[in-house]
N, C-alpha and C positions, 0 to 999 in steps of 0.2 A: 810616504807621500816621495821626498827627498831622493830615496834611491828610483823610485817610478821615473822621476823629473832629468835625474842624472844618467837614468839608463837611456831613454828619450834623444839625450843629446848624445850620446856617445854612440846610438843607434844614428841617428841624424850623419855622425860624423862620418862613420864606416859608408854610409849609403850614398853622398854626396861626392866623397874623396874616394870611394871605389870606383865610382861609376865614369867619374871623371879620368881616374889613374885606366881602365879598361879601354875610354875612349881614345887616348892618346895613346895610348901603345897599339890601338887599329884592333884590340877585340871587341869594341861596343862603338856601334854608332850613333851618332846623335837623332838620327831617324828611328831608334830602336824604341822602341813602347816601352819594354825596360829598363832605358838610360831615363823618359821623362818619365817614369813611375819614382821609380829611385831617387828624382829630382823631386815631384811632388812631396813624396812621402816626410824624407829626408827633411824636406824645407816646412813641412807640418812640423813636422818633432823637432826641430827650430824655434819655429815660432810658441812652442809650446812653453822650451826648455829657457829661450830667453825673457819671455816674458814671465817664466816667475822669478827668474834672476835679476826681473829690473832693467835688461840690459834692450831697451826700446829701438834703439839706432839700429840694431842688429838684429831686432823684432820686424820694422820696419822690410829692412831690405830680404828677410828671407818669406815677409808677406810678399813681397813684387818677386821673388824668385816664383814660388807656388803659382801666382798668376800669369808670370811667363808659360811655364812647363803646363798649364792647365789650357793657355791658350793656343799651343800647338800641339794639343789634341785634339781642339775644338778644328783648326784649320786640317788634321789630317781628319780627318772624320768629314769633314765638308768635301775635299778632294776629291774622297774614293766614293764619296756618291754620285 
């Protein structure tokens, strides 16, 4: 179980930092669905990891991070309709 939790934390780090790095280098727009999903999945994995480690302040920040990304997807779908 510990290996799974730690793996999720590392995957989350790669997704969030990787998408940020691609964004600031101009290779991935914040409007990209890939960018948003990387943040949602990375955030969820961080929530699981930080909950397991009882790092509740980080868990709350990542929960908010996920909600922001979900709101972005919802707004995008509304604008496309």
